[in-house]
C-alpha positions in Angstrom: -3.9 -21.9 -5.2 -3.3 -22.0 -1.4 -3.5 -18.5 0.0 -5.7 -17.0 -2.7 -8.4 -14.8 -1.3 -11.2 -14.3 -3.9 -12.5 -11.2 -2.0 -9.2 -9.4 -2.1 -8.6 -10.4 -5.7 -12.0 -9.1 -6.7 -11.3 -5.8 -4.9 -7.9 -5.7 -6.6 -9.4 -6.2 -10.0 -11.8 -3.3 -9.5 -9.0 -1.0 -8.2 -6.9 -2.1 -11.2 -9.3 -0.2 -13.5 -8.9 3.0 -11.5 -5.1 2.6 -11.4 -5.0 2.0 -15.1 -6.9 5.2 -15.7 -4.5 7.2 -13.5 -1.3 5.7 -15.0 -2.6 5.4 -18.6 -1.1 1.9 -18.7 -2.5 -1.6 -19.0 -1.9 -3.6 -15.8 -2.4 -7.0 -14.4 -2.5 -7.9 -10.7 0.6 -9.5 -9.4 0.2 -9.7 -5.7 -2.0 -8.8 -2.7 -0.5 -8.1 0.7 -2.2 -7.5 4.0 -0.7 -5.5 6.9 -1.9 -5.3 10.5 0.3 -3.3 12.9 -0.3 -2.6 16.6 1.7 -0.1 18.7 5.4 -1.2 18.8 5.2 -3.4 15.7 7.7 -1.5 13.5 8.3 -2.6 10.0 11.4 -2.1 7.8 11.8 -0.3 4.5 11.2 -2.6 1.6 10.4 -2.8 -2.1 7.5 -4.6 -3.6 9.3 -5.2 -6.9 12.7 -4.5 -8.4 11.1 -4.0 -11.9 10.4 -0.5 -13.0 7.2 -1.7 -14.5 5.4 -2.4 -11.2 3.1 -0.3 -9.2 1.6 -0.7 -5.7 -1.7 0.7 -4.5 -1.9 0.8 -0.7 -5.4 1.2 0.8 -5.8 2.4 4.4 -8.6 0.2 5.7 -9.6 1.4 9.2 -13.1 2.9 9.5 -11.9 5.5 12.0 -8.5 7.0 12.7 -7.2 10.0 14.5 -4.1 11.4 12.9 -2.6 11.7 16.5 -2.4 7.9 16.4 0.4 7.9 13.8 0.5 5.1 11.2 1.9 7.3 8.4 3.1 5.8 5.2 6.7 6.7 4.2 8.4 6.4 0.8 11.9 7.2 -0.1 11.9 9.2 -3.3 14.4 8.7 -6.2 16.4 11.7 -4.9 16.9 10.0 -1.5 14.4 12.3 0.3 11.3 11.0 2.1 7.6 11.7 1.7 5.1 11.0 4.4 1.4 10.3 3.7 -1.0 10.5 6.7 -3.1 7.5 7.4 -6.6 8.6 6.5 -9.3 5.9 6.5 -10.7 4.7 3.2 -8.0 6.4 1.1 -4.8 5.1 -0.4 -1.5 5.9 -2.1 -0.2 4.8 -5.5 3.5 4.3 -5.6 6.2 2.9 -7.9 6.7 -0.5 -6.4 10.5 -0.3 -6.9 10.9 2.5 -4.4 11.7 1.8 -0.7 8.7 2.3 1.6 7.1 1.3 4.9 4.0 1.8 7.0 4.7 3.2 10.5 2.9 1.6 13.4 0.2 3.3 15.5 1.4 5.4 18.4 1.0 4.6 22.1 -2.3 6.6 22.0 -4.0 4.1 19.8 -5.6 0.8 21.0 -6.5 -0.3 17.5 -4.4 -1.9 14.8 -3.4 -0.1 11.7 -4.8 -2.1 8.8 -3.9 -1.8 5.1 -4.1 -3.8 1.9 -1.5 -3.5 -0.8 -2.2 -4.4 -4.4 0.9 -4.7 -6.7 0.3 -4.5 -10.4 2.6 -5.1 -13.3 2.5 -3.2 -16.6 1.4 -5.3 -19.6 3.4 -4.4 -22.8 1.2 -4.7 -25.8 
């Protein structure tokens, strides 16, 4: 359908296997989101799903990144506290999709965009 990107879907299918291994659950890909943020482009907290059977794997796509440039990933835990994950190239974070989260923009020190891909998966009940 319109908006399908076969490259992202292929990557998401391969990452699904790794995610299933970690979670020990059978999954299917539900959605792929892209995120490009420059300095000053703040996002808001959001959920990728309201269902407790959904998971999101966020991949940090920049080839190089200095941690002084910011771009951290923030998630609000069930207890109401926050966890921060530094933006480190070619790594990612797997989260329950029903928790509030956001990607922070790069700092003023960065001339590059912060790029990430988010793959949301749904558990398959067998």
